[in-house]
C-alpha positions, -999 to +999 in steps of 0.1 A: -730-024+741-704+003+732-690+002+768-685-036+764-667-031+731-644-005+746-638-027+777-629-058+757-607-038+734-589-024+764-585-059+778-572-071+744-546-044+743-533-055+777-533-091+766-515-082+734-488-063+753-483-092+778-481-118+750-456-096+731-435-091+763-434-129+769-424-135+733-395-110+736-383-125+769-386-161+755-365-152+725-339-133+746-337-160+772-332-187+746-297-173+740-286-170+776-257-191+786-243-196+751-215-171+745-211-182+709-247-170+700-255-133+696-288-123+712-318-119+689-352-104+695-383-118+680-417-104+688-451-120+681-473-149+689-486-169+670-471-149+640-437-132+644-441-096+634-407-082+644-375-101+639-339-094+644-310-112+627-272-109+624-254-110+591-222-129+591-193-107+603-216-078+613-212-061+647-248-048+648-281-066+643-304-060+614-342-061+619-374-063+600-412-059+604-440-078+589-470-055+593-495-081+581-484-104+609-488-075+634-523-069+623-531-106+623-517-109+659-538-079+670-570-094+654-564-129+669-558-114+703-589-093+701-611-122+690-598-145+717-603-118+744-638-110+732-647-148+732-633-152+768-651-121+780-684-132+766-680-167+782-672-151+815-701-127+813-725-155+804-714-177+833-718-147+856-753-141+844-761-178+847-747-179+883-768-148+892-800-164+879-795-195+899-793-175+932 
Protein backbone atom coordinates (compact mmCIF):
# COMPACT_ATOMS: atom_id res chain seq x y z
CA UNK A 1 0.00 0.00 0.00
CA UNK A 2 2.76 2.46 0.93
CA UNK A 3 4.69 1.44 -2.19
CA UNK A 4 1.66 2.25 -4.38
CA UNK A 5 1.27 5.63 -2.68
CA UNK A 6 4.92 6.51 -3.34
CA UNK A 7 4.70 5.24 -6.91
CA UNK A 8 1.59 7.25 -7.73
CA UNK A 9 3.08 10.33 -6.05
CA UNK A 10 6.21 9.91 -8.18
CA UNK A 11 4.05 9.58 -11.32
CA UNK A 12 2.06 12.67 -10.34
CA UNK A 13 5.27 14.70 -9.90
CA UNK A 14 6.34 13.71 -13.41
CA UNK A 15 2.91 14.57 -14.82
CA UNK A 16 2.87 17.90 -12.97
CA UNK A 17 6.28 18.82 -14.42
CA UNK A 18 5.18 17.86 -17.93
CA UNK A 19 1.94 19.82 -17.70
CA UNK A 20 3.81 22.85 -16.34
CA UNK A 21 6.36 22.63 -19.16
CA UNK A 22 3.61 22.42 -21.78
CA UNK A 23 1.85 25.43 -20.25
CA UNK A 24 5.10 27.45 -20.36
CA UNK A 25 5.74 26.52 -23.98
CA UNK A 26 2.15 27.32 -24.93
CA UNK A 27 2.35 30.77 -23.37
CA UNK A 28 5.72 31.51 -24.95
CA UNK A 29 4.79 30.18 -28.38
CA UNK A 30 1.59 32.24 -28.43
CA UNK A 31 3.75 35.36 -28.83
CA UNK A 32 6.01 34.03 -31.60
CA UNK A 33 5.83 35.92 -34.86
CA UNK A 34 4.35 39.09 -33.42
CA UNK A 35 7.18 41.58 -32.88
CA UNK A 36 4.85 44.12 -31.24
CA UNK A 37 4.14 41.75 -28.33
CA UNK A 38 6.66 41.16 -25.58
CA UNK A 39 7.02 37.52 -24.50
CA UNK A 40 5.23 36.51 -21.32
CA UNK A 41 5.43 33.35 -19.29
CA UNK A 42 2.42 31.85 -17.58
CA UNK A 43 2.66 28.53 -15.78
CA UNK A 44 -0.13 26.30 -14.59
CA UNK A 45 -3.05 24.25 -15.79
CA UNK A 46 -5.95 24.39 -14.97
CA UNK A 47 -5.08 27.23 -12.55
CA UNK A 48 -2.33 29.69 -13.44
CA UNK A 49 0.06 29.84 -10.48
CA UNK A 50 2.90 31.89 -12.01
CA UNK A 51 2.31 34.84 -14.27
CA UNK A 52 4.50 37.40 -15.91
CA UNK A 53 3.36 40.80 -17.12
CA UNK A 54 4.83 43.97 -18.56
CA UNK A 55 3.99 47.39 -17.19
CA UNK A 56 3.63 50.08 -19.82
CA UNK A 57 7.00 51.60 -20.67
CA UNK A 58 8.95 48.99 -18.68
CA UNK A 59 12.01 47.26 -20.08
CA UNK A 60 11.82 44.24 -17.80
CA UNK A 61 8.89 42.02 -16.90
CA UNK A 62 7.19 41.81 -13.53
CA UNK A 63 5.96 38.52 -12.13
CA UNK A 64 3.78 37.08 -9.45
CA UNK A 65 2.91 33.80 -7.78
CA UNK A 66 -0.39 32.48 -6.50
CA UNK A 67 0.57 29.81 -4.01
CA UNK A 68 -3.02 28.64 -3.56
CA UNK A 69 -3.29 27.88 -7.28
CA UNK A 70 0.02 26.02 -7.12
CA UNK A 71 -1.25 23.78 -4.32
CA UNK A 72 -4.55 23.30 -6.16
CA UNK A 73 -2.75 22.28 -9.37
CA UNK A 74 -0.58 19.82 -7.41
CA UNK A 75 -3.63 18.32 -5.72
CA UNK A 76 -5.64 18.03 -8.95
CA UNK A 77 -2.69 16.39 -10.72
CA UNK A 78 -2.23 13.93 -7.85
CA UNK A 79 -5.93 13.00 -7.76
CA UNK A 80 -6.12 12.47 -11.54
CA UNK A 81 -2.90 10.43 -11.55
CA UNK A 82 -4.10 8.22 -8.67
CA UNK A 83 -7.44 7.67 -10.41
CA UNK A 84 -5.77 6.69 -13.70
CA UNK A 85 -3.30 4.44 -11.86
CA UNK A 86 -6.13 2.64 -10.02
CA UNK A 87 -8.11 2.14 -13.25
CA UNK A 88 -5.05 0.72 -15.02
CA UNK A 89 -4.23 -1.59 -12.11
CA UNK A 90 -7.82 -2.81 -11.94
CA UNK A 91 -7.91 -3.53 -15.68
CA UNK A 92 -4.60 -5.42 -15.39
CA UNK A 93 -5.99 -7.54 -12.54
CA UNK A 94 -9.17 -8.23 -14.51
CA UNK A 95 -7.15 -9.22 -17.59
CA UNK A 96 -4.97 -11.56 -15.49
CA UNK A 97 -8.02 -13.24 -13.97
CA UNK A 98 -9.50 -13.94 -17.40
CA UNK A 99 -6.38 -15.81 -18.51
